[in-house]
N, C-alpha and C positions, 0 to 999 in steps of 0.2 A: 620596420614594424608592420607596415601594410603588406609587405611581401610575406612575412611570417603568418599573418592572419589569412591571407589568400591561400597559402600552402596548407594551413590547417583545415580551412573550409573545403578545399579540393579533395582532401583525404577523408572527409566525413561521408557518412551514408546520407546523401542528399534527399532521396525519396523519404527515408525515415524522418529526417530533420523537418522537411516541409509539411509532411502529414501531421506530425506532432505539433508543429507550430500552428497550423490551421486549427487543430483541436483546442489548443490553449487559447487562441484568439476567440474562437466560437464560445468556449466556456466562459471567458471573461465578459463578452458581450451579453451572453445569456443571463449572467448573474444580475445584470441591470433589471431585466424584466422579472426574473424569479424572486429577487429580494425586494422589489419596490414596495410592496404592501408591508412586509415585515419591517423594513427600514423606517418607513414613515409613521405607521400606526403604532408599532410596538416600541421602537427605540427613539422616535422623534428625531430622525436624521433625514438628510436629503436623499433623493432617489438614487444618487450616484455614490452614496456612502460606501457600500460594499464593493462597488466597482473600483474605487480608488484604493481601498484596503487590499483588495485582491491583486490589483496591479502592482502595489508595493511588494507583495509577497512574491509575485512572479519575477519582478525585477531583482529581488534578493537572490532568488533561485538562479536566474540567468547569470548574475555576477559570479556565484559559486561554480556554475556550469562552465563558464569561460576559463576559470582557473583550472578546473579538472581537465578540460580539453588540452591544456598545455602541460599537464603534470604526468610524467611517465608512470606506468603501473608498477614498475620495478621499485619505486619509492613508496609504495602503499603500506608495507608492513608496519612500520612504527606509527604512522598516522592512524591506521586501522586499529591497532592495539590500544593506543591512547583514547581513541573515540569509543571503543568498546567499554573500557573501564570508566570513562566519564559518564556514559549513558547508564552503566550499571550502578554507579554511585547515585546519580539523579533518580533512578528508578527506586532504589532503596529509600532514599530521602522522601520521595512521594509516598511510598508505602507506609512510612512512619509518621510523617508530618503533613501529608497532602490533604486537601479538602475535596470532597466528592463533587463532581459535576455530572448531572444526569445519572447518578448512581455509580459512576466510575471515578477513581482517583488517578487521573492521568495527565493533569495540566500543572505546569510549574511556571512561576514568574521570576525572572532574574533581570535586575536593572530596568524594570518596567516592561520587559519583553516577555510576553506569554507564549509558551510553546509546549509541544507534546513530545517528550523524549522518545517515547515508544515508536513514533513515526520514523524518526531518524534511525532507530535501532534496526529496522527492517533492512535498510541499505547497508548499515555497518555489519550486520550478520552475514549478508551476502558476500561482502568483500572479505571478511575474516575467514569464512569457510572456503572461499575460492583460493585464498593465500595458503591455507592449510592443505587443501587438496593438491595444489601445485607443489608445495614443499615436500610432501610425503607421498607423492603419487607412486613412484617406483617402489618405495618401501611398503606401502599398503597393498600393492599388487604381488609382493613377494610371498610365496607360500611357506609354511612351516616356520614362521617367525611370529613372535608375540607382538600383536599390533595394539593391544588394549590401552596402553598408555597414550598413544596418539589418538585413538578413538575417544578416549575420555576427554581430551582437549576439544575435540570436535563437538562432543555432546555438551560440554560446558558452554561453548560459543552458541550452539543452536538451541539449547533448551533452557538455560538459566534465566535469561531475560523474559522469555514467554511465561515462565512460571511466576515471576514477579508481576508481570502484567495481568495474569489471571487473578492473582491475589489483590490487584488493584481494581478488580471487577470490570475489566475491559475485555470482555469475551471475544468481541469481533477482531480486535487487534491481535490478541493472543492466537486466535484461529488462523489468521493470515500468516503470522510468523511461523506457526507450526507447519502450514502448507508449504511455505518457502523452504523450511528446513527439511521437511519430508521429501520433497522433490530432489533437492540437492543431495540429500543423504542417499536416496535410492540410485542417483546417477553418479555417486562418488566412486573412487577407485577401491573402496573397501570390499573385501571378498564377500560373496553372497552368503556363505554360511555365517560369517560374522555379522552381517546385516540382520539375518534372521534372529540370531542370539540377542543382539542389541534391541531389536524391536520387541521381542518377547520380554526382555528385562524391563523395558520402558512401560509396557502394558501392565506388568506386575506392580511396578512402582506407582503408576497412575492409579491402580486399584487400591493400593495401600494408602496412598495420599488421600483418596476420596474417603476411605474409612476414617482416617485421622480427622479430616475436616468435619465429617458428620458427627464424630464423637466430641470434638472440641467446640465447634460453632453451631452444630445442629443442622447445617445445610451445606450444599456444595455450590449451588448457584443462588444468588440473592433473589429477593422477591421481584425486583425490577427486571432482572435477567429472565426469570421464569415467565413473566408476562409476555416476553418477546416470542415465546414458543407457541403463543396463540395465533399462529400464522395460517392455519388451515381454516377456511371459511371465515376470514377476518371480519367481514360485515356482520356475521352472526355473533362475533365476540367484540362488538364495537366498543363497549365500555371496559373491556378487560384485555387490552393490548392490541386489539384489531383496528383501532381508530385510524392510525396513520396509514397502514397498508390499505384499508378499505377506501380511504379518500384518494390514495394513489391509483387504485383500480378505477375509481370514478373519473379521475383526470385522464387516464390513458383511454378509457372508453369514450369520453367526450371528444377527445382529439380525433378519433376516427382515422381515416386514410390521409386527409389533407390538413387537419388541424383547425383550430379556432382562429389562428392568426397571431403574430408576434404581439405580446402585451395583453392578449385577450383571455389569459388563463383565469378561471374562476376559483380553482382550488387553492391558489396561492393566497387568497384572502381569508387567512386564519383557519382554513380547513386542514391544510398540511402544515405541521409545525416546521419552522425554518426551512422553507422549500428550496432554498439555494444551497443546502448542504447535502445530506445523504438521500433526499427524495427528489433531487434536481431533475432526474430523467423523466419523472412523471410530468413535470411542468413542460419539459421539452416536447414530450409526446403529445400533451394537450394542445400546445400552441402550434406545433409543426406537423403533427400527424404521424401515422405509422411509416409512410413512405420516406419522409425526410429523416425520421429517427433511425430508419434502417441504414442510412448512410453512415451514421455514427458507429453502428455495430460492425459494418464492413470496414470502417477505418480502424477499429479495434483489432479486427482479424489481421489486417494488413500490418499494423505495428508489431503485433506479437509474432507473426510469421517472419517479418523482416529481422527481428532480433534473434529468433531461433535459427534463421538461415546463417546469420553471422556466427552464432555459437557453433554451428556445424562446420564452418569453413575456416575459422580462425586457427592459427598455428600456435596459440598460447593456451596452456592448460588453465591458467588463472582467468584469462579472458573468456574462455569457453564457459566456465562456471559463473562468471559475472553475468554474461548474457543470459544464460539459462535461469539464473536467479532473478534477474530483472523481468524477464518474460513471465515468470511464475508470479512475481510480485504484482504486475499489472493485471494478469489474468485472474488471480485470486480476488483482487479488489473488485473487478468487474462482476465475477460470479457471485461473490458474497453480497455485493450491493444490489445488483439486479435480481438475484435470487430472493432477497428479502422483499424487494419492491413488488415482485410478481407473486409473492406468497408461496414460493417454493422452499425457501429457507427462513429461519428466524431473522427478523429485521434487527441487525446488530449495530447500525449507525456508522458503518465504515464509509468513507467518501468514494465517489465514483471518479476514476482517473480523468484528468483534463477538465472536468465539468463542475465538480463540487467546489464550493467555497471552502477555503481552509489554508492557513499558512504553513504549518508544519508538514502536512501531507504534500502540498504542491511543491514546496522547496525540495523535499525528499524525492519526489517524482522527477523533478528536473535534474537533480544530482544523479539519480539512477540512470536516466537517459543519457546524461553526459558521460557516465562511465562506459556505457555501451559504445558511444561515439568515440571515446578514447581508445577502446579496444579496436574499433574499426580503423582509426587513424594509424595505430601502430601496426596493424596487419597490412594496411595499404602501403605504408612506407617501409615495411619489412624491418622494423626496429626491434621486434621481439624474436628472441631465439630460445628454444627449449634446451 
């Protein structure tokens, strides 16, 4: 057993493993300071309440990650298919019977365990699309053959759940799903002319869908979602959607180059709502300053580049798309989260990789990174053959 663990570890991408491990540990420790005020004053819990909760989530993710590291990618298809339909059913259930949380209907509780199916859907979509691209790679590259039946399956996998998530009023999660699908679709073996036709058809369907929503519901985006578009000059729109972003600006400004010191954030004291979640980078910048926060951004670049390097060198079609999908997944979360925090994009409430508190997302992220490591293990041991 020890020999098998050692063999697996030796075949992993160790620079990627250690950098992601450091990021997870830093995120876990930072949650103590970021959540301290919220935990004590709002929820009457101990200072370490969110620390222990987050540690449990990371442990659950690590357990799943170990299983994935030992599980061959050739056995993924039935599990991926089952996972896709399970998430599809849960998403439909939420749409019909779910209760809104901060305007979105995206949380479900089973046997006392509360989780967000749409977070796991991102990884499942990546794996399902990768399997389809590998299975039909040569067929889709063949000219003068009708490919639209296969393309329809690809669209069902990539579009169906995001549409349901949009109807659940979770715009941020839907946006990230579509970014992941868009990148994988553009990089897919589908012929260029067919990609253009499909994109044109999707634009037309989107336009028609918007007209139908306007005629039936009277709106496309809810009032809560529209308020998030007040991200330009947020301090001038303090009472109409700019409150959180403006206080994030203040936190980052107060941090300066070297920061106020660990535990010395002022904005976490009821100024920024739930500062340990989607606005966690503002607290990090306030306490650590620009120079130390820059190290996090450099670590992000390293992680994404490392995954993309594996995507370019692996000899597995499925592995290539898994790596590309995971890199896009991490990148899109960073861009959407920090874009909202810096007032470049609407603040949509998506978590920041490695640093934000959250069970479903962090478990999903660990699973995604474990999939990348599994691809590297199979490449390193030459177990994959096309």
